[in-house]
C-alpha positions in Angstrom: 105.9 130.0 107.5 104.7 126.5 108.0 104.1 124.9 111.4 107.0 122.5 110.6 109.3 125.4 110.3 108.4 126.7 113.7 108.1 123.5 115.6 110.4 122.2 118.3 111.4 118.6 117.9 110.5 116.5 120.9 109.4 113.0 122.1 105.8 112.4 121.0 104.3 111.0 124.2 102.2 108.4 122.5 103.9 107.2 119.4 107.3 107.2 121.1 106.2 104.4 123.4 105.7 101.9 120.6 108.6 103.1 118.5 111.3 103.1 121.2 110.2 99.8 122.6 110.6 98.3 119.1 114.2 99.5 119.0 115.0 98.5 122.6 113.6 95.0 121.9 115.6 94.7 118.7 118.8 95.7 120.4 118.0 93.5 123.4 117.5 90.5 121.1 120.8 91.2 119.3 122.7 91.4 122.5 121.0 88.2 123.8 122.1 86.4 120.7 125.6 87.7 121.0 125.8 86.5 124.7 124.3 83.1 124.1 126.6 80.2 123.4 123.8 77.6 123.7 121.6 78.5 120.6 123.4 75.8 118.5 126.3 73.5 119.1 127.7 74.2 115.7 127.8 78.0 116.2 131.0 79.2 117.8 130.5 81.0 121.1 130.9 84.7 121.2 132.1 86.8 124.2 129.5 88.6 126.3 129.3 92.4 126.0 130.2 92.4 129.7 132.5 90.2 131.7 131.7 89.3 135.3 131.0 92.6 137.2 131.8 93.2 140.9 130.1 96.4 142.0 131.4 98.8 144.6 128.7 98.2 147.3 125.0 98.7 147.0 123.1 102.0 146.4 120.6 102.4 149.3 119.6 106.0 149.0 115.8 106.6 149.0 116.0 107.4 145.3 117.8 104.2 144.5 115.3 102.2 146.6 112.5 103.8 144.6 114.2 102.8 141.3 114.7 99.3 142.6 111.0 99.1 143.6 109.9 100.1 140.1 112.3 97.7 138.4 111.0 94.9 140.6 107.3 95.7 140.9 106.5 96.7 137.4 107.9 93.6 135.7 106.1 90.4 134.9 108.6 87.6 135.6 106.3 85.0 134.0 106.9 86.6 130.5 109.9 85.8 128.3 111.3 89.2 127.3 112.3 87.8 123.9 108.6 87.0 123.3 107.0 90.2 124.8 109.6 92.6 126.0 107.1 95.3 127.0 105.0 93.0 129.2 108.2 91.5 130.7 109.3 95.0 131.9 105.9 96.7 132.4 103.3 94.0 132.8 102.5 94.9 136.4 102.6 98.7 135.9 98.9 99.0 136.0 98.8 97.4 139.5 101.3 100.0 140.8 99.9 103.4 139.7 96.6 105.3 139.4 98.0 107.8 136.9 97.4 107.4 133.2 100.4 107.7 130.9 104.1 106.8 131.3 106.6 108.0 133.9 107.3 111.3 132.1 103.6 112.2 132.1 103.3 111.1 135.7 106.2 113.3 136.8 104.7 116.3 135.0 101.5 115.8 137.0 103.6 115.6 140.2 105.3 118.9 139.4 101.8 120.4 138.8 100.6 119.1 142.1 103.7 120.5 143.9 103.1 123.9 142.3 99.4 123.7 143.3 100.5 123.1 147.0 102.7 126.2 146.8 100.0 128.3 145.3 97.5 127.4 148.0 99.9 128.1 150.9 98.7 131.2 152.8 102.2 132.5 153.4 103.2 135.7 151.5 106.3 136.2 149.5 108.5 139.2 148.8 109.1 137.8 145.3 107.2 139.6 142.6 107.1 136.6 140.4 105.7 134.4 143.2 103.1 137.1 144.1 102.0 137.2 140.5 101.6 133.4 140.4 99.4 133.4 143.6 97.4 136.4 142.5 96.4 134.8 139.2 95.7 131.5 140.9 93.2 133.3 143.2 91.6 135.1 140.3 91.2 131.8 138.4 89.8 130.0 141.4 87.3 132.8 142.1 86.2 132.7 138.4 85.5 129.0 138.7 83.1 129.5 141.6 81.1 132.3 139.9 77.8 131.6 138.4 77.4 132.1 134.7 75.5 135.3 134.9 77.9 136.9 137.3 81.0 135.8 135.3 79.7 137.0 132.0 78.5 140.4 133.4 82.0 141.0 134.8 83.5 139.8 131.5 81.3 142.2 129.5 82.5 145.1 131.6 86.1 144.2 130.9 85.5 143.6 127.2 83.9 147.0 126.9 86.9 148.7 128.5 89.3 146.8 126.2 87.2 147.8 123.2 87.5 151.5 124.2 91.3 151.1 124.4 91.4 149.8 120.8 89.2 152.5 119.3 85.6 153.1 118.3 83.9 151.4 115.4 81.9 153.8 113.1 78.8 151.6 112.7 78.5 151.5 116.6 79.5 155.1 117.3 77.4 157.9 115.8 80.0 160.4 116.9 82.8 158.9 115.0 84.6 161.2 112.5 87.3 160.6 109.9 89.2 163.5 111.2 89.8 161.8 114.5 90.8 158.4 113.1 94.3 157.2 112.6 94.9 153.6 111.5 98.3 153.5 113.2 96.6 154.6 116.5 94.1 151.7 116.3 96.8 149.1 115.5 99.2 150.5 118.2 96.4 150.4 120.7 95.8 146.7 119.9 99.5 145.9 120.0 99.8 147.5 123.4 97.7 144.5 124.6 100.6 142.3 123.5 98.8 141.0 120.5 100.9 139.8 117.6 98.2 139.3 115.0 97.8 142.9 113.9 95.5 142.7 110.9 97.6 143.9 108.1 100.6 142.0 109.4 101.6 139.5 112.1 104.8 139.0 114.1 105.6 135.3 114.6 108.8 134.2 116.1 110.7 131.0 116.9 113.7 130.4 119.2 116.0 132.3 116.9 114.2 134.8 114.7 111.4 137.3 114.7 109.4 137.8 111.5 106.9 140.2 109.9 104.4 138.3 107.8 100.8 138.4 106.6 98.0 138.0 109.0 95.2 135.6 108.2 92.3 138.1 108.6 88.6 137.1 108.3 87.4 134.1 106.5 84.1 134.7 104.7 82.3 132.5 107.3 83.8 134.5 110.2 82.8 137.8 108.6 79.2 136.5 108.2 79.3 135.3 111.9 80.6 138.8 113.0 77.8 140.5 111.1 75.1 138.4 112.7 76.6 138.9 116.1 76.5 142.7 115.8 72.9 142.6 114.5 71.8 140.4 117.4 73.6 142.4 120.2 73.2 146.0 119.0 69.8 146.2 117.4 68.9 149.4 119.3 72.2 151.1 118.5 72.4 150.3 114.8 71.1 152.2 111.9 70.4 149.0 109.9 70.7 150.6 106.4 74.0 152.2 107.3 75.2 149.0 108.9 74.4 147.0 105.8 76.3 149.4 103.7 79.3 149.4 106.0 79.4 145.6 106.1 79.2 145.5 102.3 82.3 147.7 102.1 84.0 145.6 104.8 83.4 142.4 102.7 84.8 144.2 99.6 88.0 145.1 101.5 88.3 141.5 102.8 88.0 140.3 99.1 90.8 142.7 98.1 93.1 141.5 101.0 92.4 137.8 100.1 93.6 138.2 96.5 97.2 137.7 97.6 97.6 134.0 98.2 101.3 132.9 98.6 103.7 130.8 100.6 106.6 132.2 102.5 109.9 131.8 100.7 112.3 130.9 103.6 115.3 131.6 101.5 114.4 135.2 100.6 114.1 137.9 103.3 114.6 141.6 103.4 114.9 144.2 106.2 112.2 146.2 108.0 113.6 149.4 106.5 112.7 148.0 103.0 109.2 147.1 104.2 108.7 150.6 105.7 109.7 152.2 102.4 107.1 150.2 100.6 104.4 150.7 103.2 104.6 154.4 104.3 101.0 154.3 105.5 102.1 152.1 108.5 104.4 153.3 111.3 106.1 150.1 112.2 108.3 151.6 114.9 105.4 153.1 116.7 103.3 149.9 116.5 106.1 147.6 117.5 107.3 149.6 120.4 104.0 149.1 122.1 104.9 145.4 122.4 108.1 146.1 124.4 108.9 146.7 128.1 108.2 150.3 128.8 111.5 150.7 130.6 113.6 149.3 127.8 111.6 150.3 124.7 114.5 152.0 122.8 117.0 149.3 123.8 114.7 146.5 122.7 113.7 148.4 119.5 117.4 148.9 118.4 118.0 145.1 118.6 114.6 143.9 117.2 114.5 146.2 114.2 117.9 144.8 113.1 116.9 141.2 113.6 113.4 141.3 112.0 113.1 139.2 108.9 110.6 140.2 106.3 109.6 137.7 103.6 109.4 139.2 100.1 105.7 138.8 99.7 103.8 140.4 96.8 101.3 141.5 99.4 103.9 143.9 100.6 106.2 144.4 97.6 104.3 144.0 94.4 105.3 146.9 92.2 101.8 147.6 90.7 99.3 146.5 93.4 100.0 145.8 97.0 98.9 146.5 100.6 99.9 150.2 100.3 97.7 150.6 97.2 94.8 149.1 99.1 95.3 151.4 102.1 95.6 154.5 99.9 92.3 153.7 98.1 90.2 152.6 101.1 88.3 155.1 103.1 89.1 155.6 106.8 85.5 154.6 107.7 85.9 151.2 106.1 89.3 150.7 107.7 88.0 151.6 111.1 85.0 149.3 110.8 87.0 146.4 109.5 89.9 146.4 111.9 87.9 147.5 114.8 85.6 144.5 114.3 88.6 142.2 113.5 90.5 143.0 116.7 87.4 142.5 118.8 86.7 139.3 117.1 90.2 138.0 117.9 89.8 139.0 121.6 86.5 137.2 121.8 88.0 134.0 120.1 90.9 133.9 122.5 89.1 134.7 125.7 85.6 133.2 125.2 85.0 130.6 127.9 84.6 130.7 131.6 87.0 128.5 133.6 84.8 125.6 134.8 85.4 122.6 137.1 87.5 120.9 134.4 90.1 123.8 134.5 93.1 123.3 136.8 94.1 126.8 137.8 97.7 125.6 138.6 98.0 124.6 134.9 96.8 128.1 133.9 99.5 129.6 136.1 102.1 127.4 134.5 100.8 128.3 131.0 100.9 132.1 131.7 103.9 132.3 134.0 106.2 129.4 133.0 109.5 130.9 134.1 108.1 131.8 137.5 106.7 128.3 137.8 110.0 126.8 136.8 111.9 128.9 139.4 109.5 127.8 142.2 109.9 124.1 141.4 113.7 124.3 141.0 114.1 126.2 144.2 111.9 124.1 146.4 112.1 120.6 145.0 115.2 120.1 143.0 118.7 118.9 143.7 120.9 121.3 141.8 123.9 118.9 141.9 121.9 117.0 139.2 122.5 119.9 136.8 126.3 119.4 136.8 126.1 115.6 136.6 123.6 115.8 133.7 125.7 118.3 131.9 128.7 116.0 132.1 126.6 113.1 130.9 125.5 115.1 127.8 129.2 115.5 127.0 129.7 111.8 127.3 126.8 111.1 125.0 128.0 113.8 122.6 131.3 112.0 122.4 129.6 108.7 121.8 127.6 110.3 119.0 130.9 111.5 117.4 132.3 108.0 117.6 129.2 106.5 115.9 129.7 108.9 113.0 133.4 108.1 112.8 132.7 104.4 112.8 130.0 104.6 110.1 130.7 102.2 107.2 128.4 104.0 104.7 129.0 107.7 105.3 131.7 109.4 103.2 134.5 111.4 104.9 133.1 114.9 103.8 129.7 114.0 105.3 131.3 112.6 108.5 133.2 115.9 108.9 130.1 118.0 108.5 128.0 115.8 110.8 130.7 115.8 113.6 131.0 119.6 113.2 127.2 119.8 113.8 127.4 117.7 116.9 130.4 119.6 118.3 128.7 122.9 117.7 125.4 121.9 119.3 124.4 124.2 122.2 122.9 122.8 125.3 120.7 124.1 128.1 120.6 121.7 131.0 117.7 122.7 133.4 117.9 126.5 133.1 120.4 129.3 132.6 122.7 130.1 135.5 121.5 133.7 135.7 118.1 132.6 136.9 119.8 131.5 140.1 120.8 135.1 140.9 118.5 136.5 143.6 116.0 138.9 142.1 117.1 138.2 138.5 113.7 137.0 137.3 111.7 139.4 139.5 113.4 142.4 137.9 111.3 141.7 134.8 108.0 141.7 136.7 107.9 145.4 137.4 105.7 145.9 134.4 103.2 143.2 135.2 100.1 144.7 136.8 97.9 142.1 138.5 95.6 142.6 141.4 93.1 140.2 143.1 90.2 142.4 142.2 90.7 142.0 138.5 88.3 140.0 136.3 89.6 136.8 134.9 89.5 138.2 131.4 91.5 141.3 132.5 94.1 139.1 134.1 94.5 136.9 131.1 94.8 139.9 128.8 97.5 141.4 131.1 99.4 138.2 131.3 99.3 137.8 127.5 100.7 141.3 127.2 103.4 140.5 129.7 104.3 137.2 127.9 104.7 139.0 124.6 106.9 141.6 126.4 109.1 138.8 127.8 109.3 137.1 124.3 110.6 140.4 122.9 113.1 140.7 125.9 114.4 137.3 124.9 114.9 138.2 121.3 116.6 141.4 122.4 119.0 139.3 124.6 117.7 140.9 127.8 116.2 137.6 129.0 118.3 134.4 128.7 115.4 132.0 128.2 112.2 132.2 126.2 109.0 132.1 128.4 107.5 128.8 127.4 105.5 126.3 129.4 107.5 123.5 127.9 110.2 124.1 130.4 108.0 122.8 133.2 107.2 119.6 131.4 109.1 116.4 132.0 111.0 116.1 128.7 113.9 117.2 126.6 113.9 119.0 123.3 116.0 119.7 120.2 115.6 123.0 118.5 116.8 122.6 114.9 116.9 126.3 114.1 119.4 126.8 116.9 121.1 123.4 116.8 120.3 123.4 120.6 119.5 120.6 123.1 117.3 121.5 126.1 116.9 119.1 129.0 114.1 120.2 131.5 114.6 120.2 135.2 111.8 117.6 135.9 113.6 115.0 133.7 116.7 115.5 135.8 114.8 114.6 139.0 113.8 111.3 140.5 112.7 108.8 139.3 114.7 109.4 136.1 117.9 110.9 137.5 119.5 111.6 140.8 122.9 112.5 142.1 123.0 109.2 144.2 122.3 107.0 141.2 125.1 104.8 139.9 126.5 106.4 136.7 125.2 103.5 134.6 121.7 104.0 136.0 121.8 107.7 135.0 122.7 106.8 131.4 120.2 104.0 131.1 117.4 106.0 132.6 117.6 109.2 130.4 120.5 108.5 128.0 118.1 107.4 125.3 116.0 110.5 125.7 119.0 112.8 125.4 120.4 110.8 122.4 117.0 110.9 120.8 116.8 114.6 120.9 120.4 115.0 119.6 119.3 112.5 116.9 116.6 114.9 115.7 119.4 116.9 114.3 119.9 114.0 111.9 116.3 113.0 111.2 114.8 113.6 107.7 114.0 117.2 108.7 116.9 118.1 111.0 119.6 116.8 108.6 118.7 119.6 106.2 120.2 122.1 108.7 123.8 122.8 109.4 125.7 123.4 112.7 124.2 127.0 112.8 120.6 125.9 112.3 120.6 127.3 108.7 119.2 125.4 105.7 122.2 123.8 104.0 122.8 120.6 102.1 126.0 119.3 103.7 125.5 115.7 102.5 127.2 114.2 99.4 124.6 113.1 96.8 125.5 109.5 97.4 125.2 109.7 101.1 121.9 111.6 100.8 120.5 108.9 98.6 121.7 106.1 100.9 120.1 108.0 103.9 116.8 108.1 102.1 117.0 104.4 101.3 117.6 103.6 104.9 114.8 105.9 106.0 112.4 104.1 103.7 113.5 100.8 105.2 112.5 102.1 108.6 109.2 103.3 107.3 108.5 99.9 105.7 109.5 98.1 108.9 107.3 100.2 111.2 104.4 100.1 108.8 104.5 96.3 109.1 103.7 96.5 112.8 100.2 96.6 114.4 99.1 98.9 117.1 99.5 96.6 120.2 96.3 97.7 121.8 94.0 98.1 118.8 95.5 95.9 116.1 95.6 98.6 113.4 98.4 98.9 110.9 100.7 101.8 111.7 102.1 104.4 109.2 105.8 104.7 109.2 105.9 107.7 106.9 104.2 109.8 109.6 106.6 108.8 112.3 109.9 108.6 110.4 111.3 111.6 112.3 110.7 110.0 115.6 111.9 106.6 114.4 115.2 107.9 113.1 115.8 109.8 116.4 114.8 106.8 118.5 117.2 104.5 116.6 120.1 106.9 117.0 119.1 107.6 120.7 119.1 103.9 121.8 122.4 103.2 120.0 124.3 106.2 121.4 122.9 105.5 124.9 124.0 101.9 124.7 127.5 102.9 123.5 127.8 105.4 126.4 126.6 102.8 128.9 129.2 100.3 127.9 132.0 102.8 128.7 131.0 103.0 132.4 133.4 101.5 134.9 130.9 99.2 136.8 133.5 98.2 139.3 133.6 101.7 140.8 129.8 102.0 140.9 127.3 100.5 143.4 124.7 98.0 142.4 120.9 98.5 142.5 119.4 97.0 145.5 117.9 93.6 144.6 119.7 93.5 141.3 123.2 92.9 142.5 123.7 89.9 140.2 121.8 91.2 137.2 123.8 91.3 134.0 124.7 94.9 133.1 123.4 94.6 129.5 120.0 93.2 130.7 119.8 95.9 133.3 120.3 98.6 130.6 117.3 97.5 128.6 115.2 97.1 131.7 116.0 100.6 133.0 115.7 102.2 129.6 112.3 100.7 128.9 111.0 101.6 132.4 110.4 105.2 131.3 107.8 104.0 128.8 105.7 101.8 131.1 102.1 103.2 130.8 98.5 102.4 131.2 96.7 100.9 128.2 95.9 103.5 125.5 92.3 104.5 125.2 92.7 105.7 121.6 94.7 104.1 118.7 98.2 105.3 117.9 97.1 106.1 114.4 95.0 109.0 115.8 97.7 110.6 117.8 
């Protein structure tokens, strides 16, 4: 499966700045032209998008004051927005912040800092998830202060213990015998560490499906590197002649496994039972159950085995020569040497470096324990009323999206019906699932996590990786309502095409982007484009290939599909004509077309939703009481993308 098939669509933090400001500026100019009656005396005047607005008071909450401060202090009033829109809105931003990046990046750093303060508090907690966070933080901080010798001595002890759990390697163990070797034992021991790359197969997953596919195994260069490593580290233990013969046989096995070069066919899958029938040498149930929560193994297995998708690869299913043939004709010694060395190589690759001064331990905690981190931030620093208000706003934006489809002058009726069905069936997750609010709900999954302050850093990481895999499997077995992913702690929103699902993170629903005290129009202008953008990914050149259920289906008429491609090429050509504003290089629209399509839809649906607000029932923003609503929309929308000057060209992002 390609990375594109597994990726989650989201705002690109660098490219989106230039792309979205282009569309904001274009729409701003269009509205300015519509409003203006002074451009030429021969041109008939046109009505403004907004008549005179009388607000219902002034919003003076601390959150509104902060918004007003940013609107006022970041702009450069000496610049004509029709000449340089970005500088007019963000020209003074660098004078008002020490943080690189735009507001979404800045907010993510604030969340990380708040979590760091929590982790460093000496107070204890009865919560298992919070205890786990603080324990790993202390382990990480201690590892940072160790000298190199002490750290790697401790690491070597842990590595040796893990190697013993996996199983012995014949060329290192003179007491090894074929009678005591079982390949399923070795793979099961490795899977008990939560590892998903299992040598003869791997278990990737996305937000909907779990697969069994081919593992990548050694490259020739890696195998040579491993050979040299064992020669250097084990000279006194090795019988060199036997070792050379063993490695020659390992290389031959690697060559046999590499003969099968093929791409996954995403339209052709079979069941695990079919794979097991073709591969009787492997005990899939035994191996996979070691990935699961020990208290729910059978329950998780019954769900996962039915959901597993197996691509019809010749590596597994060729009738004359396949993996089963290789296993039947390869000696146990060669298998033990090859996979024993391979599993240790993977562990070394994933856990090689000592955390140094550049490592922020709070970020490691977020990476390894994302749901626990999300819970701490939401409980201590978040106004939960924002969840309800944001959920209502998503429905307003959804309705505006439907109306845009209905009003389209180039889509045919069959395509409109299918597009509207996709929008109406789109799932949403605003913040986090309700069940995470239930006391003890998350902690109930932490019974199987075994962390202690005396553990080495490597041992803690291995245990947390195992626990993460266990939680992923709980999610796919419907025991956990949200997949453990550090993206939920970021300040962003996401669209998952394989689920047709919109996710809006808690940090984006917090000030300065969103607050329960904001006027409704400010809520829409601040994050409406981001939400509309993510929904728009369902209709970008990739997302439009999927239907309302996230399945690959061509629901476009041939004529509409051709017109879509023509319009997409127009966007590509337009964007390619622009230069990087900081570095003067030409940009490549074919690379960013997915973001451009989503941005164009996002700004238009946000604008349409904004115009529906009853401004007379909403307070004004302090200091902007007389600002025209249309001008304020563009100002607030662009505010999100104010940032420091890029240090690298957009073309390299």
